[in-house]
C-alpha positions as CSV (number, residue, x, y, z in Angstrom):
1,X,70.8,236.7,405.3
2,X,71.2,240.1,403.4
3,X,68.7,242.4,403.4
4,X,69.1,242.4,398.8
5,X,69.0,238.8,399.2
6,X,65.9,238.8,401.2
7,X,64.4,241.2,398.3
8,X,65.2,239.2,395.9
9,X,64.0,236.0,397.3
10,X,60.6,236.4,396.7
11,X,62.2,236.4,392.6
12,X,63.9,233.1,392.9
13,X,61.2,231.4,394.4
14,X,59.3,233.3,391.6
15,X,61.9,231.0,389.2
16,X,62.8,227.7,391.2
17,X,58.8,227.3,391.9
18,X,57.2,226.1,388.5
19,X,60.3,223.4,387.8
20,X,60.1,222.1,391.0
21,X,56.6,221.5,391.7
22,X,56.5,220.3,387.5
23,X,60.1,217.7,389.2
24,X,57.9,216.7,392.5
25,X,54.9,215.6,391.0
26,X,56.2,213.7,387.4
27,X,59.5,212.7,388.7
28,X,59.3,212.5,392.8
29,X,55.9,211.3,393.5
30,X,56.0,208.6,391.3
31,X,59.5,207.3,393.1
32,X,57.8,207.8,396.4
33,X,54.6,206.6,396.0
34,X,56.1,203.0,394.1
35,X,58.3,202.8,397.4
36,X,55.4,202.8,399.5
37,X,53.3,200.8,397.4
38,X,55.3,198.1,397.6
39,X,54.5,197.6,401.0
40,X,51.1,197.0,401.4
41,X,48.4,195.2,399.5
42,X,47.0,197.4,397.6
43,X,44.9,195.6,394.4
44,X,42.1,198.1,393.5
45,X,40.2,195.3,392.9
46,X,39.4,195.8,396.6
47,X,38.2,198.8,396.0
48,X,41.0,200.3,396.7
49,X,41.5,199.1,400.2
50,X,45.1,197.9,401.3
51,X,47.7,196.7,404.2
52,X,51.0,197.3,405.5
53,X,52.5,194.1,404.5
54,X,56.4,194.9,405.3
55,X,58.8,193.2,403.2
56,X,56.2,190.3,401.8
57,X,56.9,191.7,398.6
58,X,59.8,191.7,398.8
59,X,60.3,188.2,400.2
60,X,58.0,187.0,397.6
61,X,59.5,187.9,394.7
62,X,63.3,186.7,395.9
63,X,61.5,183.1,396.4
64,X,59.9,183.0,392.7
65,X,61.9,181.4,390.6
66,X,60.6,183.5,387.8
67,X,62.0,186.4,388.9
68,X,66.1,184.9,389.0
69,X,65.2,184.0,385.4
70,X,64.0,187.5,384.1
71,X,67.3,188.7,386.6
72,X,69.6,186.4,384.4
73,X,68.3,187.4,380.8
74,X,68.6,190.8,382.3
75,X,72.1,190.8,382.8
76,X,72.6,188.7,379.6
77,X,71.2,192.3,377.5
78,X,73.1,194.3,379.6
79,X,76.2,192.0,378.6
80,X,75.6,192.5,375.1
81,X,74.9,196.0,375.4
82,X,78.2,197.3,377.8
83,X,80.4,194.3,375.6
84,X,78.6,194.3,372.2
85,X,76.9,197.7,371.4
86,X,79.9,200.1,373.0
87,X,83.2,198.5,371.3
88,X,81.3,197.6,368.2
89,X,79.9,201.0,367.9
90,X,83.2,202.1,368.8
91,X,85.1,200.0,366.3
92,X,83.5,201.3,363.6
93,X,83.3,205.0,364.6
94,X,86.9,204.7,364.4
95,X,87.0,203.1,361.1
96,X,85.0,206.1,359.7
97,X,86.8,208.4,361.5
98,X,90.4,207.4,360.3
99,X,88.7,207.1,356.8
100,X,89.6,203.2,356.8
101,X,86.2,202.1,354.1
102,X,85.3,204.0,351.2
103,X,81.8,205.7,351.3
104,X,81.6,206.3,354.6
105,X,78.8,208.5,354.9
106,X,76.7,206.0,352.8
107,X,77.7,203.5,355.4
108,X,77.1,205.7,358.7
109,X,73.8,206.4,357.7
110,X,73.0,202.4,356.5
111,X,74.3,201.9,360.1
112,X,72.7,203.9,362.3
113,X,69.1,203.7,360.2
114,X,68.1,201.3,362.3
115,X,67.5,203.9,365.2
116,X,64.7,205.3,362.8
117,X,62.5,202.6,362.9
118,X,60.0,201.7,365.6
119,X,60.8,199.4,367.7
120,X,57.9,197.3,367.6
121,X,58.2,196.8,363.9
122,X,61.7,195.6,364.3
123,X,60.8,193.6,366.8
124,X,58.0,191.6,364.7
125,X,61.0,191.8,361.5
126,X,63.4,190.0,363.7
127,X,61.1,187.4,364.9
128,X,59.6,186.7,361.5
129,X,63.6,186.5,360.5
130,X,64.3,183.9,363.4
131,X,60.5,181.9,363.2
132,X,61.0,178.1,362.0
133,X,60.3,178.6,358.9
134,X,61.7,181.8,358.1
135,X,64.7,182.8,356.3
136,X,67.4,182.0,359.2
137,X,66.0,178.2,358.8
138,X,65.9,178.5,354.8
139,X,69.1,179.8,354.8
140,X,70.1,176.5,357.3
141,X,68.1,174.1,354.7
142,X,70.1,175.1,352.2
143,X,73.5,175.1,353.2
144,X,72.6,171.7,355.4
145,X,70.8,169.9,352.4
146,X,68.4,168.8,355.4
147,X,64.9,169.9,354.0
148,X,63.7,169.4,357.3
149,X,66.0,171.3,359.4
150,X,64.9,174.4,361.7
151,X,66.1,177.5,363.0
152,X,64.5,176.6,366.8
153,X,66.8,178.5,368.9
154,X,63.5,180.9,369.6
155,X,61.6,178.0,371.3
156,X,63.9,176.8,374.7
157,X,64.9,178.7,377.3
158,X,68.7,178.3,377.2
159,X,69.1,179.8,373.8
160,X,66.2,182.5,373.0
161,X,68.4,185.5,374.2
162,X,70.7,185.0,371.5
163,X,67.9,185.9,368.1
164,X,67.1,188.8,371.0
165,X,71.4,189.6,371.3
166,X,71.5,190.2,367.3
167,X,68.1,192.1,366.9
168,X,70.0,194.5,370.0
169,X,72.7,194.7,368.2
170,X,71.8,195.6,365.2
171,X,69.7,198.7,366.3
172,X,71.0,200.2,368.9
173,X,75.2,199.8,367.7
174,X,74.7,202.6,365.5
175,X,73.4,204.9,368.0
176,X,76.9,204.4,370.0
177,X,78.8,205.0,367.0
178,X,77.4,208.9,366.3
179,X,78.2,208.9,369.6
180,X,81.5,207.9,369.7
181,X,81.9,209.4,365.9
182,X,80.9,213.2,367.2
183,X,83.8,213.1,369.5
184,X,86.4,211.6,367.8
185,X,85.9,214.5,365.7
186,X,87.1,216.8,368.4
187,X,90.4,215.2,368.7
188,X,93.1,217.2,367.0
189,X,94.0,215.1,363.9
190,X,98.3,216.2,364.5
191,X,98.5,214.3,367.7
192,X,97.8,211.3,365.6
193,X,99.7,212.2,362.5
194,X,102.7,213.3,365.7
195,X,102.4,210.1,366.6
196,X,102.2,208.4,362.7
197,X,105.9,210.0,362.4
198,X,107.5,208.6,365.7
199,X,106.4,205.8,364.4
200,X,103.1,204.8,365.9
201,X,101.5,201.7,364.7
202,X,97.5,201.9,364.0
203,X,97.4,200.0,366.7
204,X,99.0,201.9,369.5
205,X,97.2,204.9,368.4
206,X,94.1,203.4,368.7
207,X,95.0,202.2,372.3
208,X,97.3,204.7,373.9
209,X,95.3,207.6,371.9
210,X,91.7,207.2,370.9
211,X,91.1,204.9,374.0
212,X,92.1,207.3,376.9
213,X,91.1,210.5,375.3
214,X,87.5,209.0,375.1
215,X,87.0,207.5,378.1
216,X,84.7,209.7,379.7
217,X,82.3,209.2,377.1
218,X,83.1,205.2,376.9
219,X,81.6,205.6,380.8
220,X,79.1,207.6,379.3
221,X,77.7,205.5,376.7
222,X,78.4,202.5,379.4
223,X,75.6,204.4,381.7
224,X,73.0,205.2,379.2
225,X,73.7,200.9,378.2
226,X,73.0,199.7,381.4
227,X,69.9,202.0,382.1
228,X,68.5,201.4,379.0
229,X,69.1,197.1,379.3
230,X,67.1,197.5,382.4
231,X,64.0,199.1,380.8
232,X,63.9,197.9,378.2
233,X,60.5,196.1,376.9
234,X,59.3,196.8,373.9
235,X,61.4,195.1,371.3
236,X,61.6,191.7,373.7
237,X,57.7,191.7,374.0
238,X,57.4,192.2,370.2
239,X,59.7,190.0,369.1
240,X,58.6,186.9,371.7
241,X,54.4,185.7,371.7
242,X,52.2,184.7,373.5
243,X,53.1,181.6,375.5
244,X,56.3,179.8,375.9
245,X,59.0,181.9,373.7
246,X,57.8,185.1,376.3
247,X,58.1,183.3,379.4
248,X,61.3,182.0,377.8
249,X,63.1,185.5,377.2
250,X,61.3,187.1,380.2
251,X,62.8,190.1,381.4
252,X,62.3,191.9,385.0
253,X,60.5,194.7,382.7
254,X,58.2,192.1,381.6
255,X,57.9,190.6,384.5
256,X,57.0,193.1,386.0
257,X,53.8,194.2,383.5
258,X,52.9,190.6,383.6
259,X,52.7,190.2,388.0
260,X,50.9,193.7,388.1
261,X,48.4,193.7,385.0
262,X,47.8,190.2,383.7
263,X,48.1,187.7,387.0
264,X,44.9,188.0,387.4
265,X,45.2,185.7,390.3
266,X,47.6,187.3,392.4
267,X,45.7,189.6,395.2
268,X,48.6,192.2,395.7
269,X,49.5,191.9,391.7
270,X,50.2,196.0,391.9
271,X,52.7,195.9,395.1
272,X,54.3,193.2,393.9
273,X,54.7,195.3,390.5
274,X,56.0,198.6,392.3
275,X,58.1,195.7,394.4
276,X,59.9,194.7,390.8
277,X,59.9,198.3,389.7
278,X,62.0,199.2,392.6
279,X,64.7,196.7,392.2
280,X,65.0,197.4,388.4
281,X,66.1,200.8,390.0
282,X,68.2,199.2,392.7
283,X,69.8,197.1,390.3
284,X,70.6,199.6,387.8
285,X,72.0,202.0,390.4
286,X,74.4,199.6,391.4
287,X,75.3,198.7,388.0
288,X,76.1,202.2,387.0
289,X,78.0,202.7,390.6
290,X,79.6,200.2,389.4
291,X,80.8,201.2,386.3
292,X,82.1,204.7,387.5
293,X,83.9,202.9,390.0
294,X,85.8,200.7,387.0
295,X,85.9,204.4,385.1
296,X,87.5,206.1,387.8
297,X,90.1,203.3,388.8
298,X,91.0,202.6,384.8
299,X,91.5,206.7,384.3
């Protein structure tokens, strides 16, 4: 190392140290602590004592049917986000960009408006809509002519994720619409005009010009959707009630919360919750790596 670099070393350390310390305490330390905790049987109710138990928490988790049910529901949420919110947001952004609808500014605000609302409020709103005496049930009664008909999707494990999927699309589609619209406005419109002069149809312009040029944005949006889906808690927690509905609509963050903070009969509940949180991170990294692999293959 040159003498000049050695003289500048204290200045480098002074500049880097504050950010590094903040990173270590806020991000790195909780990650390492969570990993360490998952290999113990720590429980604060026992006075903070702990024993090293190896992979016991992970073996317990993989044999728990609630974990696999929560994982299945979480993958449904990921599918709704990646194959529902992103394509719909992309199409809406394209329609607004190409000025195919009147009052484009108005529709842009209307679609994006749910993102400004509290997630808890939105969850309560959709729960009211889909409950047995809510507006959806009333509409079914009117159109079917059966005054006893009720909308009972929220009551069954096989169908409870359908109303939640509608709520997820309603609240987050506007976000991806704005992301795509902002990137569409960077495209030189002369390319589109030249394609139209050459006889390209609107579908050809969309699939052969717009989609390839926004491939990077689609990949970033997919990563954001996957990460948000696997840590989503508040919307599903608020749209379901205690008991049957919440158990049926359980996703991994809710399963972690209930295991760590509500299952008082489990002597290893904190460590078990840490193991679940670590698996959520691993699944998220796997899905993100897979999406990046697909993105590179389709470039």
